[in-house]
N, CA, C and O atoms as a GROMACS GRO file, in nm:
protein
  300
    1MET      N    1  -3.541   1.367  -2.488
    1MET     CA    2  -3.509   1.456  -2.386
    1MET      C    3  -3.496   1.393  -2.256
    1MET      O    4  -3.410   1.432  -2.178
    2THR      N    5  -3.582   1.290  -2.226
    2THR     CA    6  -3.575   1.221  -2.095
    2THR      C    7  -3.446   1.148  -2.084
    2THR      O    8  -3.386   1.146  -1.976
    3GLY      N    9  -3.398   1.084  -2.192
    3GLY     CA   10  -3.275   0.999  -2.181
    3GLY      C   11  -3.160   1.093  -2.153
    3GLY      O   12  -3.072   1.051  -2.078
    4SER      N   13  -3.151   1.209  -2.202
    4SER     CA   14  -3.041   1.299  -2.177
    4SER      C   15  -3.046   1.344  -2.029
    4SER      O   16  -2.943   1.346  -1.962
    5ARG      N   17  -3.159   1.377  -1.981
    5ARG     CA   18  -3.176   1.414  -1.844
    5ARG      C   19  -3.135   1.302  -1.741
    5ARG      O   20  -3.077   1.329  -1.636
    6GLY      N   21  -3.167   1.180  -1.777
    6GLY     CA   22  -3.124   1.068  -1.692
    6GLY      C   23  -2.972   1.054  -1.688
    6GLY      O   24  -2.913   1.026  -1.583
    7ALA      N   25  -2.912   1.074  -1.802
    7ALA     CA   26  -2.762   1.072  -1.806
    7ALA      C   27  -2.698   1.174  -1.718
    7ALA      O   28  -2.597   1.145  -1.655
    8VAL      N   29  -2.756   1.300  -1.712
    8VAL     CA   30  -2.706   1.399  -1.625
    8VAL      C   31  -2.716   1.354  -1.487
    8VAL      O   32  -2.619   1.366  -1.412
    9SER      N   33  -2.828   1.303  -1.445
    9SER     CA   34  -2.849   1.261  -1.308
    9SER      C   35  -2.756   1.150  -1.268
    9SER      O   36  -2.709   1.147  -1.155
   10ARG      N   37  -2.727   1.058  -1.361
   10ARG     CA   38  -2.634   0.951  -1.335
   10ARG      C   39  -2.498   1.000  -1.310
   10ARG      O   40  -2.430   0.958  -1.216
   11TRP      N   41  -2.455   1.096  -1.398
   11TRP     CA   42  -2.316   1.153  -1.383
   11TRP      C   43  -2.308   1.239  -1.250
   11TRP      O   44  -2.207   1.238  -1.181
   12GLY      N   45  -2.414   1.310  -1.219
   12GLY     CA   46  -2.417   1.386  -1.100
   12GLY      C   47  -2.403   1.296  -0.973
   12GLY      O   48  -2.331   1.328  -0.879
   13ALA      N   49  -2.474   1.184  -0.976
   13ALA     CA   50  -2.457   1.088  -0.862
   13ALA      C   51  -2.322   1.033  -0.854
   13ALA      O   52  -2.270   1.012  -0.744
   14LEU      N   53  -2.261   1.006  -0.968
   14LEU     CA   54  -2.122   0.948  -0.976
   14LEU      C   55  -2.029   1.053  -0.914
   14LEU      O   56  -1.945   1.021  -0.830
   15LEU      N   57  -2.047   1.177  -0.956
   15LEU     CA   58  -1.955   1.287  -0.907
   15LEU      C   59  -1.968   1.305  -0.754
   15LEU      O   60  -1.868   1.323  -0.684
   16ILE      N   61  -2.091   1.299  -0.705
   16ILE     CA   62  -2.119   1.317  -0.559
   16ILE      C   63  -2.051   1.195  -0.483
   16ILE      O   64  -1.985   1.216  -0.382
   17GLY      N   65  -2.068   1.071  -0.534
   17GLY     CA   66  -2.007   0.956  -0.476
   17GLY      C   67  -1.852   0.965  -0.474
   17GLY      O   68  -1.789   0.937  -0.372
   18ILE      N   69  -1.796   1.002  -0.583
   18ILE     CA   70  -1.649   1.022  -0.588
   18ILE      C   71  -1.605   1.125  -0.495
   18ILE      O   72  -1.501   1.109  -0.430
   19TRP      N   73  -1.680   1.232  -0.484
   19TRP     CA   74  -1.640   1.344  -0.397
   19TRP      C   75  -1.643   1.296  -0.258
   19TRP      O   76  -1.551   1.324  -0.181
   20ALA      N   77  -1.750   1.222  -0.218
   20ALA     CA   78  -1.761   1.169  -0.075
   20ALA      C   79  -1.649   1.072  -0.036
   20ALA      O   80  -1.594   1.076   0.074
   21VAL      N   81  -1.620   0.984  -0.132
   21VAL     CA   82  -1.516   0.882  -0.107
   21VAL      C   83  -1.373   0.961  -0.098
   21VAL      O   84  -1.289   0.934  -0.012
   22GLY      N   85  -1.357   1.052  -0.189
   22GLY     CA   86  -1.235   1.134  -0.184
   22GLY      C   87  -1.216   1.209  -0.060
   22GLY      O   88  -1.105   1.213  -0.006
   23LEU      N   89  -1.325   1.272  -0.012
   23LEU     CA   90  -1.316   1.350   0.109
   23LEU      C   91  -1.291   1.269   0.231
   23LEU      O   92  -1.217   1.309   0.321
   24LEU      N   93  -1.355   1.153   0.235
   24LEU     CA   94  -1.334   1.066   0.353
   24LEU      C   95  -1.190   1.002   0.352
   24LEU      O   96  -1.125   0.990   0.456
   25GLY      N   97  -1.146   0.964   0.235
   25GLY     CA   98  -1.015   0.904   0.218
   25GLY      C   99  -0.904   1.006   0.248
   25GLY      O  100  -0.809   0.975   0.320
   26ALA      N  101  -0.917   1.125   0.195
   26ALA     CA  102  -0.821   1.235   0.214
   26ALA      C  103  -0.812   1.270   0.363
   26ALA      O  104  -0.702   1.283   0.418
   27GLY      N  105  -0.930   1.285   0.429
   27GLY     CA  106  -0.938   1.319   0.562
   27GLY      C  107  -0.875   1.217   0.664
   27GLY      O  108  -0.805   1.252   0.758
   28ALA      N  109  -0.907   1.090   0.635
   28ALA     CA  110  -0.841   0.989   0.711
   28ALA      C  111  -0.698   0.976   0.695
   28ALA      O  112  -0.625   0.951   0.791
   29PHE      N  113  -0.650   0.995   0.564
   29PHE     CA  114  -0.509   0.987   0.540
   29PHE      C  115  -0.438   1.098   0.609
   29PHE      O  116  -0.333   1.076   0.670
   30THR      N  117  -0.491   1.219   0.603
   30THR     CA  118  -0.434   1.337   0.671
   30THR      C  119  -0.433   1.318   0.814
   30THR      O  120  -0.330   1.339   0.878
   31ALA      N  121  -0.540   1.280   0.869
   31ALA     CA  122  -0.555   1.255   1.017
   31ALA      C  123  -0.453   1.157   1.072
   31ALA      O  124  -0.409   1.170   1.186
   32THR      N  125  -0.416   1.061   0.993
   32THR     CA  126  -0.316   0.963   1.048
   32THR      C  127  -0.172   0.995   1.007
   32THR      O  128  -0.078   0.948   1.070
   33MET      N  129  -0.155   1.075   0.902
   33MET     CA  130  -0.022   1.116   0.861
   33MET      C  131   0.043   1.219   0.948
   33MET      O  132   0.164   1.224   0.970
   34ALA      N  133  -0.051   1.306   0.998
   34ALA     CA  134   0.000   1.420   1.097
   34ALA      C  135   0.066   1.356   1.223
   34ALA      O  136   0.174   1.402   1.259
   35PRO      N  137   0.011   1.260   1.290
   35PRO     CA  138   0.083   1.208   1.407
   35PRO      C  139   0.210   1.130   1.364
   35PRO      O  140   0.310   1.132   1.437
   36ALA      N  141   0.208   1.062   1.248
   36ALA     CA  142   0.325   0.994   1.202
   36ALA      C  143   0.442   1.094   1.175
   36ALA      O  144   0.559   1.065   1.199
   37ASP      N  145   0.400   1.212   1.123
   37ASP     CA  146   0.509   1.312   1.092
   37ASP      C  147   0.563   1.366   1.222
   37ASP      O  148   0.684   1.389   1.234
   38ALA      N  149   0.472   1.387   1.327
   38ALA     CA  150   0.517   1.425   1.454
   38ALA      C  151   0.612   1.324   1.520
   38ALA      O  152   0.710   1.362   1.585
   39ALA      N  153   0.582   1.198   1.502
   39ALA     CA  154   0.670   1.094   1.556
   39ALA      C  155   0.803   1.097   1.500
   39ALA      O  156   0.902   1.084   1.572
   40PHE      N  157   0.813   1.115   1.366
   40PHE     CA  158   0.945   1.122   1.303
   40PHE      C  159   1.024   1.247   1.334
   40PHE      O  160   1.144   1.253   1.311
   41LYS      N  161   0.952   1.351   1.389
   41LYS     CA  162   1.018   1.471   1.432
   41LYS      C  163   1.056   1.458   1.580
   41LYS      O  164   1.092   1.557   1.644
   42GLN      N  165   1.048   1.334   1.635
   42GLN     CA  166   1.083   1.303   1.773
   42GLN      C  167   0.988   1.368   1.872
   42GLN      O  168   1.034   1.401   1.981
   43HIS      N  169   0.870   1.387   1.846
   43HIS     CA  170   0.770   1.438   1.951
   43HIS      C  171   0.746   1.320   2.036
   43HIS      O  172   0.712   1.211   1.990
   44GLN      N  173   0.766   1.344   2.170
   44GLN     CA  174   0.772   1.232   2.276
   44GLN      C  175   0.640   1.149   2.275
   44GLN      O  176   0.641   1.027   2.292
   45ARG      N  177   0.529   1.219   2.256
   45ARG     CA  178   0.404   1.139   2.269
   45ARG      C  179   0.391   1.038   2.153
   45ARG      O  180   0.330   0.933   2.172
   46TRP      N  181   0.444   1.064   2.040
   46TRP     CA  182   0.421   0.978   1.919
   46TRP      C  183   0.538   0.895   1.880
   46TRP      O  184   0.522   0.807   1.795
   47VAL      N  185   0.656   0.916   1.937
   47VAL     CA  186   0.779   0.854   1.886
   47VAL      C  187   0.781   0.698   1.892
   47VAL      O  188   0.847   0.633   1.811
   48ASP      N  189   0.708   0.643   1.986
   48ASP     CA  190   0.711   0.493   1.987
   48ASP      C  191   0.623   0.430   1.885
   48ASP      O  192   0.642   0.314   1.849
   49LEU      N  193   0.519   0.510   1.834
   49LEU     CA  194   0.417   0.457   1.744
   49LEU      C  195   0.435   0.507   1.602
   49LEU      O  196   0.350   0.479   1.518
   50GLY      N  197   0.543   0.582   1.571
   50GLY     CA  198   0.559   0.644   1.444
   50GLY      C  199   0.545   0.550   1.318
   50GLY      O  200   0.475   0.582   1.221
   51GLY      N  201   0.616   0.435   1.327
   51GLY     CA  202   0.611   0.342   1.217
   51GLY      C  203   0.475   0.281   1.191
   51GLY      O  204   0.429   0.265   1.078
   52LEU      N  205   0.409   0.246   1.309
   52LEU     CA  206   0.272   0.187   1.303
   52LEU      C  207   0.174   0.288   1.243
   52LEU      O  208   0.095   0.256   1.154
   53ILE      N  209   0.183   0.410   1.295
   53ILE     CA  210   0.088   0.513   1.239
   53ILE      C  211   0.105   0.536   1.093
   53ILE      O  212   0.009   0.546   1.018
   54GLN      N  213   0.235   0.543   1.051
   54GLN     CA  214   0.264   0.560   0.911
   54GLN      C  215   0.207   0.441   0.826
   54GLN      O  216   0.143   0.460   0.723
   55ARG      N  217   0.233   0.328   0.873
   55ARG     CA  218   0.178   0.209   0.793
   55ARG      C  219   0.031   0.213   0.789
   55ARG      O  220  -0.024   0.186   0.682
   56VAL      N  221  -0.043   0.246   0.895
   56VAL     CA  222  -0.184   0.264   0.890
   56VAL      C  223  -0.229   0.375   0.795
   56VAL      O  224  -0.327   0.358   0.722
   57SER      N  225  -0.162   0.482   0.794
   57SER     CA  226  -0.182   0.592   0.705
   57SER      C  227  -0.172   0.550   0.553
   57SER      O  228  -0.261   0.577   0.472
   58LEU      N  229  -0.058   0.483   0.521
   58LEU     CA  230  -0.040   0.436   0.391
   58LEU      C  231  -0.136   0.335   0.348
   58LEU      O  232  -0.175   0.332   0.231
   59THR      N  233  -0.180   0.249   0.441
   59THR     CA  234  -0.283   0.145   0.406
   59THR      C  235  -0.413   0.215   0.372
   59THR      O  236  -0.478   0.181   0.273
   60ILE      N  237  -0.453   0.318   0.456
   60ILE     CA  238  -0.571   0.394   0.421
   60ILE      C  239  -0.562   0.460   0.286
   60ILE      O  240  -0.657   0.457   0.208
   61GLY      N  241  -0.444   0.522   0.255
   61GLY     CA  242  -0.430   0.585   0.128
   61GLY      C  243  -0.440   0.495   0.003
   61GLY      O  244  -0.502   0.528  -0.098
   62TRP      N  245  -0.375   0.380   0.019
   62TRP     CA  246  -0.382   0.284  -0.094
   62TRP      C  247  -0.521   0.218  -0.110
   62TRP      O  248  -0.564   0.184  -0.220
   63THR      N  249  -0.587   0.204   0.004
   63THR     CA  250  -0.722   0.144   0.002
   63THR      C  251  -0.818   0.251  -0.063
   63THR      O  252  -0.903   0.218  -0.146
   64TRP      N  253  -0.801   0.368  -0.024
   64TRP     CA  254  -0.883   0.476  -0.077
   64TRP      C  255  -0.870   0.481  -0.224
   64TRP      O  256  -0.970   0.487  -0.296
   65GLN      N  257  -0.745   0.480  -0.273
   65GLN     CA  258  -0.723   0.491  -0.419
   65GLN      C  259  -0.781   0.364  -0.489
   65GLN      O  260  -0.844   0.377  -0.594
   66THR      N  261  -0.762   0.251  -0.437
   66THR     CA  262  -0.815   0.131  -0.497
   66THR      C  263  -0.968   0.130  -0.502
   66THR      O  264  -1.026   0.095  -0.604
   67LEU      N  265  -1.030   0.168  -0.397
   67LEU     CA  266  -1.177   0.178  -0.397
   67LEU      C  267  -1.233   0.283  -0.496
   67LEU      O  268  -1.339   0.264  -0.556
   68LEU      N  269  -1.162   0.388  -0.509
   68LEU     CA  270  -1.201   0.495  -0.601
   68LEU      C  271  -1.188   0.441  -0.745
   68LEU      O  272  -1.274   0.465  -0.829
   69ALA      N  273  -1.075   0.368  -0.772
   69ALA     CA  274  -1.055   0.314  -0.908
   69ALA      C  275  -1.165   0.216  -0.938
   69ALA      O  276  -1.224   0.221  -1.046
   70VAL      N  277  -1.198   0.123  -0.841
   70VAL     CA  278  -1.294   0.027  -0.868
   70VAL      C  279  -1.430   0.095  -0.888
   70VAL      O  280  -1.507   0.051  -0.973
   71ARG      N  281  -1.462   0.198  -0.813
   71ARG     CA  282  -1.592   0.265  -0.829
   71ARG      C  283  -1.596   0.322  -0.966
   71ARG      O  284  -1.700   0.309  -1.032
   72ILE      N  285  -1.498   0.382  -1.015
   72ILE     CA  286  -1.497   0.451  -1.143
   72ILE      C  287  -1.507   0.342  -1.255
   72ILE      O  288  -1.579   0.363  -1.352
   73LEU      N  289  -1.439   0.230  -1.243
   73LEU     CA  290  -1.443   0.128  -1.338
   73LEU      C  291  -1.585   0.057  -1.350
   73LEU      O  292  -1.622   0.008  -1.456
   74HIS      N  293  -1.657   0.055  -1.240
   74HIS     CA  294  -1.786  -0.011  -1.239
   74HIS      C  295  -1.902   0.082  -1.270
   74HIS      O  296  -2.018   0.042  -1.281
   75THR      N  297  -1.863   0.210  -1.283
   75THR     CA  298  -1.980   0.299  -1.306
   75THR      C  299  -1.985   0.339  -1.458
   75THR      O  300  -2.074   0.413  -1.500
   0.00000   0.00000   0.00000
């Protein structure tokens, strides 16, 4: 009985960790993609930085996916 309870706790911790990483990654990606979208729609405040912001956003997205995959593989 104890072994099965430990397995549930391990899976619960894994799901909480995945949820946290997912939430942070999705939030950062969305927060950087919104100004990039505004830049490509020619919003004056963002137009000069559109490409840079988009690259930062995509780097965050790919890093988030890579870290999530590594975490799942090691758990």
